[in-house]
Backbone bond lengths (Angstrom), bond angles and torsions (degrees), N, CA, C in turn:
res aa  C-N    CA-C-N  psi(-1)  N-CA   C-N-CA  omega(-1)  CA-C   N-CA-C  phi
1 M - - - 1.413 - - 1.518 111.52 -
2 K 1.307 117.33 134.98 1.447 120.45 178.19 1.530 109.91 -71.61
3 I 1.323 116.08 157.66 1.446 121.55 -173.23 1.539 111.95 -56.97
4 K 1.330 117.81 -45.95 1.465 119.86 -179.37 1.516 110.46 -62.31
5 E 1.328 118.63 -40.08 1.468 121.05 177.07 1.514 110.16 -64.05
6 H 1.333 116.95 -42.41 1.436 122.04 -177.87 1.566 109.39 -62.21
7 I 1.297 115.97 -48.87 1.459 119.86 177.81 1.519 110.56 -60.57
8 Q 1.292 116.37 -44.90 1.466 120.42 -177.53 1.539 111.70 -62.04
9 Y 1.301 116.74 -35.94 1.454 124.07 173.76 1.539 110.99 -52.94
10 W 1.322 115.85 -52.91 1.451 122.45 -177.69 1.517 110.62 -67.92
11 V 1.332 117.59 -40.50 1.486 120.74 179.91 1.508 112.01 -66.93
12 E 1.313 117.07 -45.69 1.463 120.07 -178.52 1.556 110.72 -65.02
13 S 1.351 114.90 -36.79 1.483 119.16 175.23 1.505 112.17 -64.72
14 A 1.314 115.88 -41.88 1.502 121.97 176.49 1.478 112.54 -61.68
15 E 1.329 116.78 -43.75 1.463 121.70 -179.15 1.534 110.83 -67.04
16 H 1.325 116.02 -39.79 1.501 121.07 177.08 1.524 108.55 -61.67
17 D 1.298 117.45 -43.63 1.439 122.04 -176.06 1.576 109.26 -70.17
18 L 1.303 116.86 -35.84 1.474 118.63 178.16 1.532 108.94 -63.25
19 D 1.288 117.43 -41.59 1.462 122.21 175.86 1.490 111.46 -56.92
20 S 1.367 115.39 -44.37 1.464 120.95 178.47 1.500 110.56 -65.42
21 A 1.322 118.25 -40.38 1.463 121.32 -179.40 1.526 108.92 -64.79
22 E 1.324 118.52 -39.09 1.434 122.47 178.51 1.525 109.54 -61.03
23 S 1.300 118.38 -43.06 1.479 123.45 -179.63 1.556 107.40 -64.03
24 L 1.320 115.96 -45.68 1.465 117.35 -178.16 1.566 111.76 -64.71
25 F 1.285 115.98 -39.12 1.474 120.75 176.92 1.509 110.83 -62.48
26 A 1.347 116.94 -45.38 1.465 119.93 177.76 1.526 111.58 -62.40
27 A 1.313 117.52 -30.54 1.455 121.16 -178.50 1.522 111.33 -85.15
28 G 1.293 117.36 2.07 1.509 121.61 179.17 1.494 113.84 79.77
29 K 1.318 117.89 14.76 1.479 122.16 175.26 1.541 109.28 -93.33
30 Y 1.332 111.86 69.46 1.471 119.95 -171.35 1.536 111.87 -65.68
31 D 1.323 117.50 -38.12 1.452 119.02 -179.49 1.520 110.72 -62.75
32 W 1.332 117.60 -46.01 1.428 119.55 179.74 1.535 114.43 -71.36
33 S 1.324 114.40 -32.70 1.518 115.45 175.18 1.495 112.21 -63.39
34 L 1.344 118.29 -34.91 1.464 120.45 176.21 1.529 111.00 -73.24
35 F 1.296 116.98 -34.54 1.486 120.32 176.79 1.534 109.36 -62.08
36 I 1.355 116.15 -49.64 1.419 121.48 179.19 1.575 109.73 -65.44
37 G 1.304 116.53 -36.29 1.467 121.18 173.89 1.513 112.04 -52.44
38 H 1.328 115.53 -42.13 1.461 122.34 178.74 1.564 108.56 -62.88
39 L 1.317 116.16 -43.01 1.456 118.46 -179.46 1.574 110.28 -67.26
40 V 1.293 117.23 -34.13 1.461 122.17 176.56 1.500 109.09 -55.84
41 L 1.373 117.64 -51.79 1.417 121.31 -175.33 1.537 109.60 -71.55
42 E 1.286 117.10 -35.71 1.471 120.51 178.02 1.549 109.38 -59.36
43 K 1.294 116.69 -49.56 1.469 120.51 -177.91 1.511 112.97 -64.30
44 L 1.296 115.60 -38.32 1.483 117.92 178.17 1.514 110.24 -70.34
45 L 1.274 119.42 -39.97 1.469 121.57 173.07 1.523 112.29 -60.49
46 K 1.309 119.36 -33.10 1.408 124.21 177.18 1.539 109.21 -69.77
47 A 1.328 117.63 -37.21 1.466 119.93 175.58 1.527 109.77 -63.06
48 I 1.353 117.50 -42.62 1.448 120.59 178.52 1.506 109.53 -64.91
49 Y 1.349 117.45 -40.24 1.460 121.03 179.28 1.562 110.77 -58.48
50 V 1.331 114.13 -45.71 1.481 119.06 179.11 1.575 109.17 -59.69
51 Q 1.305 116.72 -46.07 1.450 121.86 -179.57 1.518 109.43 -60.24
52 D 1.305 120.03 -42.44 1.477 122.90 -171.75 1.519 113.98 -89.29
53 N 1.338 116.43 -6.28 1.463 120.54 -176.49 1.501 112.41 -127.08
54 Q 1.318 117.41 40.96 1.451 127.07 173.18 1.579 112.60 47.74
55 N 1.326 115.84 44.37 1.479 123.65 170.77 1.549 109.99 75.38
56 R 1.327 117.71 15.89 1.461 117.53 175.60 1.489 110.53 -68.38
57 L 1.311 118.80 151.81 1.435 123.99 178.30 1.522 106.51 -67.94
58 P 1.381 115.13 137.31 1.508 118.02 -178.64 1.533 107.70 -69.18
59 P 1.341 113.29 158.79 1.438 117.00 177.71 1.535 111.64 -64.96
60 K 1.317 116.63 148.83 1.424 121.36 177.82 1.523 111.63 -83.39
61 T 1.343 112.37 75.37 1.462 119.58 -178.41 1.541 107.03 -138.64
62 H 1.326 114.72 154.76 1.454 118.74 172.47 1.549 110.08 -106.12
63 N 1.295 116.33 1.89 1.480 121.42 -177.90 1.529 110.30 -73.42
64 L 1.277 119.53 108.92 1.431 124.90 -176.11 1.548 110.77 -65.93
65 V 1.313 118.56 -35.54 1.460 120.90 -179.07 1.497 108.76 -68.16
66 K 1.309 119.48 -44.85 1.442 121.35 177.86 1.526 111.97 -61.76
67 L 1.324 116.60 -42.46 1.465 119.03 177.40 1.536 109.61 -61.45
68 A 1.293 117.23 -45.98 1.466 121.87 -178.92 1.564 111.10 -57.91
69 E 1.330 113.57 -44.16 1.437 120.52 -178.68 1.500 112.96 -64.14
70 N 1.316 118.60 -19.57 1.481 123.27 -176.93 1.527 110.27 -98.71
71 T 1.316 118.01 16.66 1.456 121.90 174.49 1.553 109.67 -115.66
72 N 1.317 113.95 175.27 1.473 116.83 176.90 1.540 111.53 -94.86
73 V 1.295 117.45 4.46 1.483 120.91 176.94 1.502 111.76 -75.26
74 V 1.316 116.19 132.48 1.457 120.18 177.96 1.521 110.76 -90.55
75 F 1.323 115.60 111.73 1.444 123.47 180.00 1.491 109.14 -95.31
76 S 1.328 116.68 141.35 1.464 120.54 175.31 1.545 108.58 -74.13
77 T 1.291 116.88 166.52 1.442 123.10 177.08 1.496 109.57 -61.25
78 D 1.358 116.46 -39.42 1.504 119.67 179.85 1.564 109.44 -66.48
79 Q 1.302 116.91 -39.60 1.452 120.04 178.16 1.530 112.26 -63.52
80 I 1.332 115.24 -42.28 1.477 119.06 178.93 1.571 109.25 -63.06
81 F 1.339 114.23 -43.30 1.486 119.00 179.94 1.499 109.02 -60.85
82 F 1.356 119.02 -41.42 1.420 121.87 -179.51 1.550 109.85 -64.62
83 L 1.311 117.99 -46.56 1.475 120.84 177.54 1.511 109.98 -57.41
84 D 1.250 118.73 -38.59 1.467 122.72 179.48 1.529 109.60 -64.79
85 E 1.347 118.22 -41.14 1.467 122.06 176.72 1.509 110.23 -62.70
86 V 1.320 115.08 -46.03 1.536 120.59 -179.99 1.513 109.53 -61.21
87 N 1.336 119.64 -32.85 1.416 120.38 174.71 1.517 113.86 -50.64
88 D 1.312 115.03 -35.17 1.489 120.71 -178.54 1.506 111.10 -63.91
89 F 1.335 118.77 -29.55 1.449 120.41 -177.71 1.508 110.76 -68.86
90 N 1.320 117.02 -26.63 1.478 121.93 177.10 1.555 108.46 -68.57
91 L 1.304 117.23 -44.86 1.440 120.34 -177.03 1.545 110.52 -75.33
92 E 1.290 117.40 -41.59 1.449 120.19 -170.85 1.521 113.38 -70.83
93 V 1.321 118.76 -21.63 1.453 121.86 176.30 1.526 110.84 -95.41
94 R 1.297 116.57 -32.15 1.455 122.63 -175.64 1.487 114.23 -71.73
95 Y 1.350 117.89 -38.10 1.467 121.66 -170.78 1.536 110.72 -107.97
96 P 1.370 116.44 128.14 1.436 117.97 -177.25 1.467 118.55 -55.65
97 E 1.357 118.36 -32.57 1.442 119.26 -179.71 1.499 113.56 -65.99
98 Y 1.329 118.38 -20.29 1.443 122.86 177.54 1.554 113.85 -101.83
99 R 1.305 115.43 -25.61 1.440 121.38 -169.51 1.510 113.89 -58.33
100 R 1.324 117.80 -45.46 1.462 120.48 -176.83 1.485 111.83 -63.22
101 E 1.325 119.18 -44.36 1.419 123.35 -179.13 1.554 111.82 -67.77
102 F 1.309 114.69 -37.79 1.463 119.03 178.21 1.516 110.15 -68.58
103 Y 1.301 119.07 -39.02 1.463 124.91 178.37 1.572 108.87 -59.34
104 K 1.294 114.62 -42.81 1.492 118.35 -179.81 1.509 113.70 -65.91
105 K 1.317 116.63 -38.70 1.470 118.74 -176.56 1.560 112.02 -87.53
106 C 1.320 115.55 -10.25 1.454 121.28 -175.44 1.511 113.17 -85.25
107 T 1.297 114.43 63.35 1.521 121.42 175.71 1.558 108.86 -82.96
108 K 1.253 113.55 169.89 1.506 116.60 177.12 1.510 110.61 -60.63
109 D 1.315 118.76 -37.30 1.472 121.38 -179.45 1.479 110.22 -66.20
110 F 1.279 119.49 -36.47 1.479 125.83 176.61 1.529 111.10 -69.23
111 A 1.329 115.03 -48.22 1.484 120.76 -169.94 1.526 114.41 -80.14
112 E 1.310 116.23 -35.88 1.480 120.83 -173.87 1.534 114.13 -52.86
113 P 1.323 118.61 -49.64 1.496 117.25 -178.57 1.533 110.87 -65.01
114 Y 1.362 116.92 -38.16 1.426 117.45 178.73 1.537 112.17 -66.57
115 F 1.317 115.23 -40.47 1.506 119.08 -178.79 1.540 108.16 -65.98
116 F 1.301 118.06 -40.17 1.471 119.55 177.99 1.517 110.46 -62.12
117 Q 1.308 116.13 -43.82 1.481 119.12 178.88 1.561 113.21 -67.96
118 I 1.311 116.49 -33.71 1.452 118.64 174.32 1.521 110.19 -61.51
119 K 1.296 116.85 -43.64 1.494 120.26 178.49 1.541 112.53 -64.35
120 E 1.348 115.19 -39.23 1.460 119.71 175.43 1.541 111.85 -63.79
121 M 1.315 115.34 -44.75 1.469 120.87 179.01 1.514 109.86 -65.67
122 F 1.308 118.02 -36.24 1.499 119.66 175.85 1.518 108.94 -55.74
123 Q 1.363 114.55 -52.91 1.464 117.59 -176.86 1.530 112.41 -63.67
124 W 1.299 117.40 -36.36 1.482 120.90 179.38 1.516 110.83 -65.98
125 I 1.302 114.68 -48.10 1.489 118.61 179.96 1.569 109.30 -62.40
126 K 1.315 115.35 -45.77 1.490 121.15 -179.17 1.555 109.16 -57.10
127 S 1.301 117.63 -34.71 1.455 119.91 -175.63 1.550 110.91 -68.07
128 H 1.352 117.63 -11.71 1.422 122.59 178.61 1.549 113.80 -90.99
129 L 1.337 114.70 -1.40 1.482 119.29 176.72 1.516 108.46 -80.61
130 K 1.322 116.22 137.21 1.464 118.40 -179.56 1.529 110.53 -93.75
């Protein structure tokens, strides 16, 4: 796959997932909207990784901080901290021992600011694609 196609694959997948996350959020499925929000950022970071690493396959990790660190994008300390927080959404929905507690705390009031920031971060990361 050529580099532009490879990047486009990750971007289109991230955009599709963002649309799904929006639907889940609107339906009150806040836990799953944040889980999918994590995937959105992961896929977009993988697009940036491909761009910045001569079309190499991105690492098989869900860790947003590690992915960000392997790009040429300069993230602020606050952005890295946010990515680290979003990493928790991947674990808390994926694993049964965390899922129940996360579901209980994942009210609209809890999820809305995170979801808003995920969408902002999506746009900011996307702006770094050439």
